[in-house]
C-alpha positions as CSV (number, residue, x, y, z in Angstrom):
1,M,0.0,-0.1,0.0
2,R,2.9,2.4,0.7
3,S,4.2,2.1,-2.8
4,C,0.7,2.7,-4.3
5,R,0.3,5.7,-2.0
6,S,3.6,7.3,-3.1
7,Y,2.9,6.7,-6.7
8,F,-0.6,8.2,-6.6
9,V,0.9,11.3,-5.0
10,F,3.5,11.4,-7.7
11,G,0.9,11.1,-10.5
12,L,-2.1,12.8,-8.9
13,G,-0.9,15.2,-6.3
14,A,0.2,17.6,-9.1
15,V,0.4,16.1,-12.6
16,G,2.4,19.1,-13.7
17,L,5.2,17.6,-11.6
18,T,5.0,14.4,-13.6
19,I,8.4,13.3,-12.7
20,S,9.5,15.1,-9.7
21,C,6.6,15.4,-7.2
22,R,6.5,11.8,-6.4
23,L,10.1,12.1,-5.0
24,A,8.8,14.5,-2.4
25,F,7.3,11.7,-0.5
26,A,8.2,8.3,0.9
27,V,9.7,6.0,-1.8
28,E,8.7,2.5,-2.2
29,Q,9.9,0.0,0.5
30,R,10.4,-2.8,-1.9
31,P,14.1,-3.7,-2.8
32,V,15.4,-1.6,-5.6
33,R,18.5,-2.6,-7.6
34,P,21.5,-0.3,-8.0
35,V,22.1,1.1,-11.4
36,A,25.1,2.6,-13.2
37,P,25.2,6.4,-13.4
38,A,23.7,7.9,-16.6
39,Q,26.0,8.4,-19.5
40,S,26.9,12.0,-20.2
41,S,24.4,13.4,-22.6
42,A,23.7,16.5,-24.5
43,T,22.2,19.2,-22.3
44,S,21.0,21.5,-25.2
45,S,17.5,22.9,-24.6
46,L,14.9,24.9,-26.5
47,P,14.0,28.3,-25.2
48,L,11.3,28.3,-22.6
49,S,9.5,30.8,-24.7
50,I,7.8,27.8,-26.4
51,F,5.4,27.9,-23.4
52,A,4.6,31.6,-23.7
53,E,1.2,30.9,-25.2
54,G,0.2,29.0,-21.9
55,E,-1.4,25.7,-21.6
56,S,-4.2,23.8,-19.8
57,L,-3.8,20.0,-19.4
58,T,-6.2,17.5,-17.8
59,Y,-5.5,13.8,-17.1
60,I,-7.3,10.8,-16.0
61,A,-5.5,8.2,-13.9
62,K,-6.2,4.4,-14.1
63,L,-5.3,1.4,-12.0
64,N,-5.6,-1.9,-14.0
65,E,-7.7,0.1,-16.6
66,L,-10.3,1.3,-14.0
67,P,-10.7,5.0,-13.5
68,A,-8.7,5.9,-10.3
69,G,-8.7,9.7,-10.2
70,D,-8.0,12.9,-12.1
71,A,-5.6,15.8,-12.3
72,A,-5.1,19.1,-14.1
73,I,-2.3,21.6,-14.6
74,R,-2.4,25.2,-16.0
75,L,0.5,27.5,-17.0
76,R,0.3,31.3,-17.9
77,K,2.8,33.9,-18.6
78,E,3.0,36.9,-16.3
79,Q,5.2,39.9,-15.4
80,Q,6.6,40.3,-12.0
81,D,8.9,43.1,-10.9
82,G,9.5,43.9,-14.6
83,R,10.4,40.4,-15.6
84,N,8.6,37.6,-17.5
85,V,7.6,34.7,-15.2
86,Y,5.5,31.6,-15.6
87,R,2.9,30.8,-12.9
88,V,1.7,27.1,-12.7
89,T,-1.2,25.7,-10.8
90,A,-2.2,22.0,-10.5
91,Q,-4.6,19.8,-8.6
92,G,-5.1,16.1,-8.3
93,R,-7.3,13.6,-6.5
94,T,-8.2,10.0,-6.2
95,N,-11.8,9.0,-6.9
96,E,-14.4,7.2,-4.8
97,L,-13.4,3.8,-5.8
98,V,-9.7,4.3,-4.7
99,D,-10.7,6.4,-1.6
100,V,-11.8,3.2,0.0
101,L,-8.3,2.1,0.2
102,L,-6.3,5.4,-0.2
103,Q,-7.7,9.0,-0.2
104,L,-5.6,11.6,-1.6
105,R,-6.1,15.2,-2.4
106,G,-3.4,17.6,-3.6
107,E,-2.7,20.9,-5.1
108,A,0.5,22.7,-6.3
109,D,1.5,26.1,-7.4
110,G,4.8,27.6,-8.6
111,L,6.5,30.6,-10.1
112,F,9.8,30.5,-12.1
113,A,11.6,32.8,-14.5
114,A,10.7,32.6,-18.1
115,N,14.4,33.1,-19.0
116,G,16.2,29.9,-17.9
117,G,13.6,28.5,-15.6
118,S,15.1,29.9,-12.3
119,P,12.8,28.9,-9.3
120,I,11.0,31.7,-7.5
121,M,8.5,29.9,-5.5
122,F,7.0,26.3,-5.3
123,R,4.4,24.9,-3.0
124,L,2.8,21.4,-2.8
125,A,0.1,20.7,-0.2
126,Y,-1.7,17.4,0.0
127,T,-3.9,15.4,2.4
128,E,-3.8,11.6,2.8
129,Q,-6.8,10.2,4.6
130,E,-7.3,13.9,5.9
131,R,-3.7,14.1,7.2
132,A,-2.1,17.3,5.9
133,R,1.4,17.5,4.4
134,E,3.1,20.4,2.7
135,L,6.4,21.0,1.0
136,G,7.8,24.3,-0.4
137,V,10.8,25.9,-2.1
138,R,11.4,29.7,-2.4
139,Y,14.3,31.7,-3.7
140,D,16.2,34.0,-1.3
141,P,17.7,36.9,-3.3
142,E,20.0,38.1,-0.5
143,T,21.8,34.7,-0.1
144,K,21.0,33.5,-3.6
145,T,19.8,30.2,-2.2
146,L,16.7,28.1,-2.4
147,I,15.0,27.7,1.0
148,G,13.2,24.4,1.5
149,T,10.3,23.8,3.9
150,T,8.5,20.8,5.1
151,K,5.4,20.9,7.2
152,R,3.7,18.1,8.9
153,K,1.3,18.4,11.8
154,E,2.6,21.3,13.9
155,R,6.2,20.7,12.9
156,S,8.1,22.7,10.4
157,R,11.7,22.3,9.1
158,E,13.8,24.6,6.8
159,Q,17.1,24.0,4.8
160,R,19.0,25.9,2.3
161,E,20.5,24.7,-0.9
162,S,22.5,26.4,-3.5
163,E,20.5,27.6,-6.5
164,V,23.2,26.9,-9.1
165,G,21.7,24.1,-11.6
166,L,18.9,23.3,-9.2
167,Y,15.1,23.5,-9.9
168,D,11.9,22.9,-7.9
169,P,9.7,20.2,-9.1
170,I,7.5,22.5,-11.2
171,S,10.3,24.5,-12.8
172,A,12.2,21.2,-13.4
173,F,9.0,19.7,-15.3
174,Y,9.1,22.6,-17.9
175,V,13.0,22.6,-18.1
176,L,13.0,18.9,-18.9
177,R,10.3,19.3,-21.5
178,S,12.3,22.0,-23.3
179,H,15.3,19.7,-23.8
180,E,15.9,18.1,-27.2
181,L,14.8,14.5,-27.1
182,T,17.0,12.5,-29.7
183,A,16.6,8.7,-29.6
184,G,19.5,7.1,-27.7
185,A,20.3,10.3,-25.6
186,S,19.6,10.9,-21.9
187,Q,18.5,14.2,-20.3
188,Q,18.7,15.0,-16.7
189,V,17.7,17.7,-14.3
190,N,18.5,18.3,-10.7
191,V,15.5,18.8,-8.3
192,F,15.0,20.1,-4.8
193,T,11.6,19.1,-3.4
194,G,12.0,21.3,-0.3
195,K,13.1,18.2,1.6
196,D,15.5,16.2,-0.5
197,R,17.6,16.6,-3.7
198,Y,17.2,14.2,-6.6
199,Q,18.6,13.7,-10.1
200,I,15.8,12.9,-12.6
201,V,17.0,11.1,-15.7
202,A,15.0,10.7,-18.9
203,H,16.3,8.1,-21.3
204,V,15.1,8.7,-24.8
205,V,14.1,5.3,-26.3
206,R,12.4,5.9,-29.5
207,K,9.6,7.4,-31.5
208,E,6.3,5.3,-31.7
209,N,2.7,5.5,-32.0
210,I,0.4,4.7,-29.1
211,V,-3.4,4.5,-28.9
212,L,-4.7,7.3,-26.7
213,G,-8.6,7.2,-26.2
214,E,-9.8,6.1,-29.7
215,N,-7.0,7.7,-31.6
216,E,-3.5,6.7,-32.6
217,Q,-0.9,9.2,-31.5
218,P,2.7,9.8,-32.6
219,T,5.0,10.1,-29.5
220,I,8.4,10.0,-28.2
221,R,8.9,7.2,-25.6
222,L,10.9,7.9,-22.5
223,H,12.3,5.7,-19.7
224,L,12.5,7.5,-16.3
225,E,14.8,7.1,-13.4
226,G,15.3,9.0,-10.2
227,F,18.2,9.0,-7.8
228,R,18.8,10.8,-4.4
229,T,21.9,12.8,-4.8
230,D,23.1,11.6,-1.2
231,D,22.8,8.0,-2.2
232,S,26.2,6.7,-3.4
233,S,24.7,3.3,-4.4
234,R,22.5,5.0,-7.1
235,K,19.3,3.2,-6.3
236,N,16.4,4.2,-8.7
237,V,13.5,5.4,-6.6
238,F,11.0,5.1,-9.4
239,P,9.0,1.8,-9.8
240,E,10.5,-0.5,-12.4
241,Q,9.5,0.1,-16.0
242,T,8.2,3.7,-15.5
243,T,7.6,4.9,-19.1
244,L,6.5,8.3,-20.3
245,W,5.3,9.1,-23.7
246,V,5.3,12.7,-24.9
247,S,4.3,14.6,-28.0
248,P,7.0,14.7,-30.8
249,D,6.6,18.6,-31.2
250,A,8.7,21.1,-29.3
251,L,6.3,21.4,-26.4
252,H,6.8,17.7,-25.6
253,V,3.4,17.5,-23.8
254,P,3.2,14.5,-21.4
255,L,0.5,12.1,-23.1
256,K,0.9,9.0,-21.0
257,L,2.7,7.8,-18.0
258,E,2.8,4.1,-17.0
259,S,4.3,2.0,-14.4
260,M,4.0,-1.5,-12.6
261,L,3.0,-1.4,-9.0
262,P,2.2,-4.2,-6.7
263,L,-1.5,-3.6,-7.2
264,G,-1.1,-3.7,-11.0
265,I,-0.6,-1.3,-13.8
266,F,-0.9,2.4,-12.9
267,A,-1.4,4.8,-15.9
268,L,-2.0,8.5,-16.3
269,E,-3.4,9.7,-19.6
270,L,-4.1,13.0,-21.2
271,S,-7.8,13.6,-21.5
272,G,-7.8,17.3,-22.5
273,R,-5.5,19.9,-23.8
274,R,-6.0,23.7,-24.7
């Protein structure tokens, strides 16, 4: 049940965090195998201006092909203190069928620089069986560091991390999408959840068509891995065979996420886009 909980938070707590948000919580307790470090790969990326028109994405979650929940993410461009920024909001929840076993409700919001994706603010709040949790990241311009916060019950904790090459889960989601995705290459992004630091690696497998709803869609297939930066054994914290399919255009819109859990196959599929 713990692995199912963590993965639903990953998928539903804020679908816009597709890769990173799941890492904000307890990872699976099943044994995981060490893997070799990712090979050095091209780090070229497209300008984040590709997101300037904004987007609104909705998703449906399934467990063994049965509806399990829904999620949405919205991005819009704004101006703050004379500079262009992106503001993101996201929500997710399990449905009544899953609530019997595991009730999750989550929302996230974030703000990051349109030029380069530097984090400004990130917050993720969720409830599990009505127990509240919260994670946050904010940029401190005086010390040029990222301040992470974790809140649970009446307890709160802060820690600081250097901002250099580090993103919060929301900004990391869009920075990773802006990378060039060439078959055989691997792209990575360093993420600070407010509690821990992770390296997220996307291995580009190939271009392929998948059936989404009633239509066949061209996609790029990615294999995802995640590693705690303080773990010298390089244990992959994602469930085995975690696969993400994105659109082949410059936006690389996440179309489907799939992974094997102890309870069966978990999938998150795009249900609406505008």
